[in-house]
C-alpha positions as CSV (number, residue, x, y, z in Angstrom):
1,X,-46.3,103.2,-101.0
2,X,-47.7,103.4,-97.5
3,X,-45.1,104.1,-94.9
4,X,-44.6,101.4,-92.3
5,X,-45.0,102.4,-88.7
6,X,-43.1,100.7,-85.8
7,X,-44.2,100.3,-82.2
8,X,-41.3,99.8,-79.8
9,X,-41.2,99.0,-76.1
10,X,-38.1,100.4,-74.4
11,X,-37.0,99.1,-71.0
12,X,-34.4,100.7,-68.6
13,X,-34.0,98.7,-65.4
14,X,-32.5,100.7,-62.5
15,X,-31.5,99.7,-58.9
16,X,-34.9,100.7,-57.4
17,X,-37.1,101.1,-60.5
18,X,-37.8,99.9,-64.0
19,X,-38.5,102.7,-66.5
20,X,-40.4,101.8,-69.6
21,X,-41.9,103.6,-72.6
22,X,-43.7,102.7,-75.8
23,X,-43.0,104.6,-79.0
24,X,-44.7,104.6,-82.3
25,X,-41.8,105.6,-84.5
26,X,-40.4,108.8,-82.7
27,X,-43.6,109.6,-80.9
28,X,-43.8,108.6,-77.3
29,X,-47.2,106.9,-76.5
30,X,-46.4,106.8,-72.8
31,X,-43.6,106.4,-70.3
32,X,-43.6,105.4,-66.7
33,X,-41.2,104.5,-63.8
34,X,-42.2,101.4,-62.0
35,X,-40.8,101.7,-58.5
36,X,-39.5,98.7,-56.5
37,X,-39.3,98.7,-52.7
38,X,-36.2,97.5,-50.9
39,X,-38.4,94.9,-49.2
40,X,-39.5,93.4,-52.5
41,X,-36.0,93.3,-54.0
42,X,-34.5,91.8,-50.8
43,X,-36.2,88.5,-51.7
44,X,-33.8,88.0,-54.6
45,X,-30.2,86.7,-54.2
46,X,-29.0,88.0,-57.6
47,X,-30.1,90.8,-59.8
48,X,-31.0,88.4,-62.6
49,X,-33.3,86.6,-60.2
50,X,-35.6,89.6,-60.5
51,X,-36.4,88.9,-64.1
52,X,-39.8,87.3,-63.6
53,X,-40.8,89.8,-61.0
54,X,-40.0,92.9,-63.1
55,X,-41.3,91.3,-66.3
56,X,-44.7,90.7,-64.8
57,X,-44.9,94.3,-63.6
58,X,-44.1,95.6,-67.1
59,X,-46.7,93.3,-68.8
60,X,-49.3,94.5,-66.2
61,X,-48.5,98.1,-67.0
62,X,-48.8,97.5,-70.8
63,X,-52.2,95.8,-70.2
64,X,-53.4,98.7,-68.1
65,X,-52.4,101.1,-70.9
66,X,-54.2,99.0,-73.6
67,X,-51.0,98.0,-75.3
68,X,-51.2,94.4,-76.7
69,X,-47.8,92.7,-76.7
70,X,-48.5,91.3,-80.1
71,X,-48.8,94.8,-81.5
72,X,-45.1,95.5,-80.8
73,X,-42.6,95.6,-83.7
74,X,-39.5,95.2,-81.4
75,X,-38.4,95.3,-77.7
76,X,-35.2,97.1,-76.6
77,X,-33.5,96.9,-73.2
78,X,-30.7,98.9,-71.6
79,X,-27.4,97.1,-72.3
80,X,-25.5,95.8,-69.2
81,X,-22.0,95.0,-68.2
82,X,-21.0,93.0,-71.3
83,X,-17.6,92.4,-72.8
84,X,-16.0,95.4,-74.6
85,X,-17.8,96.0,-77.9
86,X,-18.3,98.4,-80.8
87,X,-21.1,101.0,-80.6
88,X,-24.4,100.1,-82.2
89,X,-27.6,98.3,-81.9
90,X,-27.3,94.6,-81.1
91,X,-29.8,91.8,-81.4
92,X,-30.1,89.9,-78.1
93,X,-28.9,86.4,-78.6
94,X,-27.9,83.3,-76.5
95,X,-24.3,84.4,-76.2
96,X,-25.3,87.8,-74.7
97,X,-27.7,86.2,-72.3
98,X,-25.1,83.7,-71.1
99,X,-22.5,86.5,-70.5
100,X,-25.1,88.5,-68.5
101,X,-25.9,85.4,-66.4
102,X,-22.2,84.9,-65.7
103,X,-21.9,88.6,-64.8
104,X,-18.1,88.5,-65.1
105,X,-17.9,92.3,-65.3
106,X,-20.2,92.7,-62.3
107,X,-23.8,92.6,-61.1
108,X,-25.8,95.6,-62.2
109,X,-29.5,96.3,-62.7
110,X,-28.8,97.2,-66.4
111,X,-27.9,93.5,-66.9
112,X,-31.7,92.8,-66.7
113,X,-32.4,95.0,-69.8
114,X,-31.6,92.4,-72.5
115,X,-32.9,89.5,-70.5
116,X,-36.4,91.1,-69.9
117,X,-36.5,92.4,-73.5
118,X,-35.9,88.9,-74.9
119,X,-38.6,87.4,-72.7
120,X,-41.2,89.9,-73.8
121,X,-40.0,89.9,-77.5
122,X,-40.3,86.1,-77.7
123,X,-43.9,86.3,-76.5
124,X,-44.6,89.0,-79.0
125,X,-42.9,87.1,-81.8
126,X,-40.4,89.9,-82.6
127,X,-36.7,90.6,-82.0
128,X,-35.1,92.0,-78.9
129,X,-32.2,94.5,-79.0
130,X,-29.9,96.6,-76.9
131,X,-28.3,99.9,-77.9
132,X,-24.9,101.3,-76.9
133,X,-24.4,99.5,-73.6
134,X,-22.1,100.9,-70.9
135,X,-19.3,98.6,-72.2
136,X,-18.9,100.3,-75.6
137,X,-15.2,100.5,-76.2
138,X,-13.9,102.2,-79.4
139,X,-10.6,103.5,-77.9
140,X,-7.4,103.0,-79.9
141,X,-4.6,101.1,-78.2
142,X,-2.7,104.2,-77.3
143,X,-5.6,105.4,-75.1
144,X,-5.6,102.2,-73.0
145,X,-2.0,102.4,-71.8
146,X,-2.1,103.3,-68.1
147,X,1.6,103.6,-67.2
148,X,1.7,100.3,-65.4
149,X,2.2,97.1,-67.4
150,X,-0.5,94.6,-66.6
151,X,-3.1,97.3,-66.0
152,X,-5.2,98.4,-69.0
153,X,-7.7,101.3,-68.9
154,X,-11.1,99.8,-68.4
155,X,-13.8,101.4,-70.5
156,X,-17.3,101.8,-69.0
157,X,-19.3,105.0,-69.7
158,X,-22.7,106.5,-70.3
159,X,-22.4,105.6,-73.9
160,X,-26.1,105.4,-74.7
161,X,-26.9,109.0,-73.8
162,X,-23.5,110.3,-75.0
163,X,-23.9,108.8,-78.5
164,X,-27.6,109.8,-78.7
165,X,-26.9,113.4,-77.9
166,X,-24.0,113.5,-80.4
167,X,-26.3,112.2,-83.1
168,X,-29.1,114.6,-82.1
169,X,-26.7,117.6,-82.3
170,X,-25.4,116.4,-85.7
171,X,-28.9,116.2,-87.1
172,X,-29.7,119.7,-85.8
173,X,-26.6,121.0,-87.6
174,X,-27.7,119.3,-90.8
175,X,-24.7,117.0,-90.9
176,X,-23.6,113.5,-89.8
177,X,-22.2,112.5,-86.5
178,X,-19.4,110.8,-88.4
179,X,-18.3,114.1,-89.8
180,X,-17.9,115.9,-86.5
181,X,-15.2,116.3,-83.8
182,X,-17.0,116.6,-80.5
183,X,-16.5,116.5,-76.7
184,X,-19.5,115.2,-74.9
185,X,-19.8,115.9,-71.1
186,X,-22.3,113.6,-69.4
187,X,-22.9,114.7,-65.8
188,X,-24.8,112.3,-63.5
189,X,-24.0,110.4,-60.4
190,X,-20.8,109.8,-62.2
191,X,-19.3,111.8,-65.1
192,X,-18.3,110.6,-68.5
193,X,-16.3,113.1,-70.5
194,X,-15.6,111.8,-74.0
195,X,-13.9,112.7,-77.3
196,X,-15.6,111.7,-80.6
197,X,-14.2,111.7,-84.1
198,X,-15.3,109.8,-87.2
199,X,-18.4,108.5,-85.5
200,X,-16.3,106.8,-82.7
201,X,-15.8,107.6,-79.1
202,X,-12.0,107.5,-79.1
203,X,-11.4,108.4,-75.4
204,X,-13.6,108.6,-72.3
205,X,-13.2,109.0,-68.6
206,X,-14.5,106.2,-66.4
207,X,-15.6,107.7,-63.1
208,X,-15.2,104.3,-61.3
209,X,-11.5,104.6,-61.9
210,X,-10.4,108.1,-62.9
211,X,-11.2,111.6,-63.9
212,X,-13.4,114.2,-62.1
213,X,-15.4,113.3,-59.1
214,X,-19.1,113.2,-59.3
215,X,-22.0,113.2,-56.9
216,X,-21.2,109.8,-55.3
217,X,-18.0,108.7,-57.2
218,X,-14.5,109.7,-56.2
219,X,-13.0,109.6,-59.7
220,X,-9.2,109.8,-59.7
221,X,-7.7,109.9,-56.2
222,X,-4.1,110.0,-55.0
223,X,-3.0,106.4,-55.5
224,X,-0.3,106.3,-52.8
225,X,-2.7,107.5,-50.1
226,X,-5.3,105.0,-51.3
227,X,-2.7,102.2,-51.0
228,X,-2.0,103.2,-47.4
229,X,-5.7,103.1,-46.6
230,X,-6.0,99.7,-48.3
231,X,-3.2,98.3,-46.2
232,X,-4.0,100.1,-42.9
233,X,-6.1,97.2,-41.7
234,X,-9.0,99.6,-41.0
235,X,-11.0,98.8,-44.2
236,X,-12.4,95.7,-45.8
237,X,-12.4,95.7,-49.6
238,X,-16.1,96.3,-49.9
239,X,-16.0,99.2,-47.5
240,X,-13.2,100.9,-49.4
241,X,-14.9,100.2,-52.7
242,X,-18.0,101.9,-51.4
243,X,-16.0,105.0,-50.3
244,X,-14.8,105.3,-54.0
245,X,-18.1,104.3,-55.6
246,X,-21.4,105.1,-53.9
247,X,-20.1,107.2,-51.0
248,X,-17.4,109.2,-52.8
249,X,-17.4,112.5,-54.6
250,X,-19.7,115.3,-53.4
251,X,-21.4,112.9,-51.0
252,X,-18.2,112.3,-49.1
253,X,-18.0,116.0,-48.3
254,X,-21.6,117.2,-48.1
255,X,-23.5,114.0,-47.4
256,X,-26.0,114.5,-50.3
257,X,-26.3,112.9,-53.7
258,X,-28.7,115.5,-55.0
259,X,-27.1,118.5,-56.7
260,X,-30.3,120.5,-56.2
261,X,-29.6,120.3,-52.5
262,X,-26.0,121.5,-53.1
263,X,-27.4,124.5,-55.1
264,X,-29.7,125.4,-52.3
265,X,-26.8,125.4,-49.9
266,X,-24.8,127.6,-52.3
267,X,-27.7,130.1,-52.4
268,X,-27.9,130.0,-48.6
269,X,-24.2,131.0,-48.4
270,X,-22.7,127.6,-47.4
271,X,-19.0,128.2,-48.1
272,X,-18.2,124.4,-48.0
273,X,-20.9,123.7,-50.6
274,X,-19.5,126.5,-52.8
275,X,-15.9,125.1,-52.6
276,X,-16.9,121.4,-53.3
277,X,-19.2,122.3,-56.2
278,X,-16.6,124.6,-57.7
279,X,-13.9,121.9,-57.3
280,X,-16.1,119.4,-59.1
281,X,-16.6,121.9,-62.0
282,X,-12.8,122.6,-62.0
283,X,-12.1,118.9,-62.4
284,X,-14.7,118.4,-65.1
285,X,-13.2,121.3,-67.0
286,X,-9.8,119.8,-66.8
287,X,-11.2,116.6,-68.3
288,X,-12.7,118.6,-71.1
289,X,-9.4,120.2,-71.7
290,X,-7.7,116.8,-71.8
291,X,-10.2,115.6,-74.4
292,X,-9.5,118.7,-76.5
293,X,-5.9,117.5,-76.8
294,X,-7.1,114.1,-77.9
295,X,-8.7,115.9,-80.8
296,X,-5.6,118.0,-81.4
297,X,-7.5,121.2,-80.5
298,X,-9.8,120.8,-83.5
299,X,-13.2,120.7,-81.7
300,X,-16.5,121.5,-83.5
301,X,-18.6,121.6,-80.4
302,X,-18.8,120.7,-76.7
303,X,-22.1,119.1,-75.6
304,X,-23.2,119.1,-72.0
305,X,-25.8,116.5,-71.0
306,X,-27.0,114.3,-68.1
307,X,-29.1,115.0,-65.1
308,X,-26.8,117.7,-63.6
309,X,-27.0,119.6,-66.9
310,X,-30.3,120.9,-65.6
311,X,-28.4,123.0,-63.1
312,X,-28.0,126.6,-64.4
313,X,-25.4,127.2,-61.8
314,X,-23.3,124.3,-62.8
315,X,-23.6,124.9,-66.6
316,X,-22.8,128.6,-66.2
317,X,-19.7,127.9,-64.2
318,X,-18.5,125.1,-66.4
319,X,-19.1,127.1,-69.6
320,X,-17.0,129.9,-68.1
321,X,-14.0,127.6,-68.1
322,X,-14.4,125.7,-71.4
323,X,-16.2,127.8,-73.9
324,X,-12.9,129.2,-75.3
325,X,-12.3,125.7,-76.7
326,X,-15.5,125.5,-78.9
327,X,-19.2,126.4,-78.9
328,X,-21.0,124.8,-76.0
329,X,-24.5,123.3,-76.4
330,X,-26.6,122.0,-73.5
331,X,-28.9,118.9,-73.6
332,X,-30.3,118.6,-70.0
333,X,-31.4,115.2,-68.7
334,X,-30.8,111.6,-69.7
335,X,-33.4,110.6,-72.3
336,X,-32.2,107.0,-72.4
337,X,-35.6,105.4,-73.3
338,X,-35.8,107.6,-76.4
339,X,-32.2,106.8,-77.2
340,X,-33.0,103.1,-77.1
341,X,-36.0,103.5,-79.3
342,X,-34.0,105.6,-81.8
343,X,-31.3,102.9,-82.1
344,X,-33.9,100.2,-82.9
345,X,-35.6,102.5,-85.4
346,X,-32.4,102.9,-87.3
347,X,-32.3,99.1,-87.7
348,X,-35.9,98.6,-88.6
349,X,-35.7,101.4,-91.2
350,X,-32.6,99.9,-92.8
351,X,-30.5,102.9,-91.9
352,X,-27.9,100.6,-90.2
353,X,-27.4,96.9,-89.7
354,X,-28.0,95.2,-86.3
355,X,-24.7,94.0,-84.9
356,X,-24.1,90.4,-83.8
357,X,-22.9,89.8,-80.2
358,X,-20.3,87.0,-80.1
């Protein structure tokens, strides 16, 4: 019997760009980042208002690359700020679109992923999907208790890349993700440090609320001092929020969001850069240690991934603090388009069932 091949368009909308790629099975045919100027985006009141604008640019790119929309087997978009849900590949449906339009969990460029995917998929006569959106929540009840009744731990993380790297590692080891006990360290503008067992992400730090600081996110900060700031009369809500998310973390000290610049300053002998970078590594390592306790100390491996995993300085200094816990493996970068395509391939090949969003 002739093996069927699948052509998949993957779409990852960001705040100033839309990254797309077309895959034939696991093979990438092409990938490109379509940049959007601030002037163009300023014309739209809401993020979802950008749908037609971004969709046309994607279709134009496909046309220039000689990719007929009707040749696609499926279209997959980055999942947005949806309700808490199980990990997996979800078919885009009306309920999902309505929730993204309401944007009750916030406006974010990733909310466009499913909407644009559905638009193009309908034209192609195929199905649209999302894979492991940021709202994946597989935590047991005990992990959501915060210590203050009425406040439950919110779960938002880099689930797409985290899960993809865990599955990739398992395949390399000749086993299944579901059989491993892993800690996955995603290092980007924000950090997601997570514990995995039985194929589930059973705990994770949310850098908007807690944990180690990142390049522009403050992570966990002293709550009483934060309360005093909030009630000082000096800050509006949106200003204080920006200090925590967008202008926090390394940026608040060194005024850069690029770790390559931090590394350069370290090499040049900048003592402040050394201190702040080492403090971030110190906090990340503490989060890894905490996740080891979630797994009762039985950890098969620690996986380091994300954009900052490209830094040899950071990886070296982090490994020095955590490698006593378990073997450390590094997967630099965030191959999210590939992860999206892999999730859809599992469904198209019958390896797993597409989930239904309700």
